[in-house]
C-alpha positions in Angstrom: -7.8 -2.6 -59.5 -5.0 -2.4 -57.0 -3.4 0.5 -58.9 0.2 1.2 -59.8 2.0 -0.5 -56.9 0.4 -4.0 -57.3 2.6 -6.5 -59.0 5.3 -4.3 -60.4 8.0 -1.9 -59.4 7.8 1.8 -60.3 11.0 3.2 -61.7 12.7 6.0 -59.8 12.7 8.2 -62.9 8.9 7.8 -63.1 8.6 9.0 -59.5 10.7 12.0 -60.5 8.5 12.9 -63.4 5.4 12.3 -61.4 6.7 14.5 -58.6 7.5 17.3 -61.1 4.0 17.0 -62.6 2.4 17.1 -59.1 4.5 20.0 -58.1 3.5 22.0 -61.2 -0.1 21.2 -60.6 0.1 22.2 -56.9 1.8 25.5 -58.0 -1.0 26.1 -60.5 -3.6 25.4 -57.9 -2.0 27.9 -55.5 -1.6 30.5 -58.2 -5.3 30.3 -59.1 -6.6 30.1 -55.6 -8.0 26.6 -55.7 -9.9 25.9 -52.5 -8.6 22.4 -51.9 -5.3 22.2 -53.9 -4.2 18.7 -52.6 -7.5 17.1 -53.7 -7.2 18.6 -57.1 -3.6 17.4 -57.4 -4.6 13.9 -56.3 -7.3 13.7 -58.9 -5.0 15.0 -61.6 -2.2 12.6 -60.7 -4.7 9.7 -60.7 -6.3 10.6 -63.9 -3.2 11.3 -65.9 -0.9 8.7 -64.4 -3.6 6.0 -64.5 -3.5 5.4 -60.8 -6.2 4.1 -58.4 -7.3 6.9 -56.0 -5.7 5.2 -53.0 -2.4 4.9 -54.8 -2.5 8.5 -55.9 -3.0 9.7 -52.4 -0.3 7.4 -51.1 2.1 8.8 -53.6 1.2 12.4 -52.6 1.4 11.8 -48.9 4.7 9.9 -49.2 6.3 12.6 -51.4 4.5 15.7 -50.0 7.7 17.5 -49.0 9.3 17.0 -52.4 6.1 18.1 -54.2 5.9 21.3 -52.1 9.5 22.0 -52.8 9.0 21.6 -56.6 5.9 23.8 -56.4 7.9 26.5 -54.6 10.6 26.2 -57.3 8.0 26.7 -60.0 6.9 29.9 -58.2 10.4 31.3 -57.6 12.2 30.4 -60.9 12.3 33.2 -63.5 14.0 31.2 -66.2 14.3 27.6 -67.4 18.0 27.7 -66.3 17.1 28.9 -62.8 14.5 26.1 -62.5 17.0 23.5 -63.7 19.6 24.8 -61.1 16.9 24.7 -58.4 16.1 21.1 -59.3 19.7 20.2 -59.1 19.9 21.7 -55.6 16.8 19.8 -54.5 18.2 16.5 -55.8 21.5 17.2 -54.1 19.7 18.0 -50.8 17.6 14.9 -51.1 20.7 12.8 -51.7 22.5 14.3 -48.7 19.4 13.7 -46.6 19.2 10.0 -47.6 22.9 9.5 -47.0 22.7 11.1 -43.5 19.5 9.3 -42.5 
């Protein structure tokens, strides 16, 4: 009942995959003109990742910047290689931000 965070650690890789999925969903919502894209993304993350609604929103709010960056990358990339390179840049930027902060 307490969701994904109660009683266990979530692996960093899982957060990466979840962020990618949420970013893709946000991009799809923007592309299709969804009226409330963040609510749609929250419900999708909760449904497909097996999270309690509160935990899903907590994940989205905590990772909002990364999710928006990934959504933008889905919009801009014209090939799988360009998307991969963009992801590497995002990861490098995130690592630099963590080391500086």
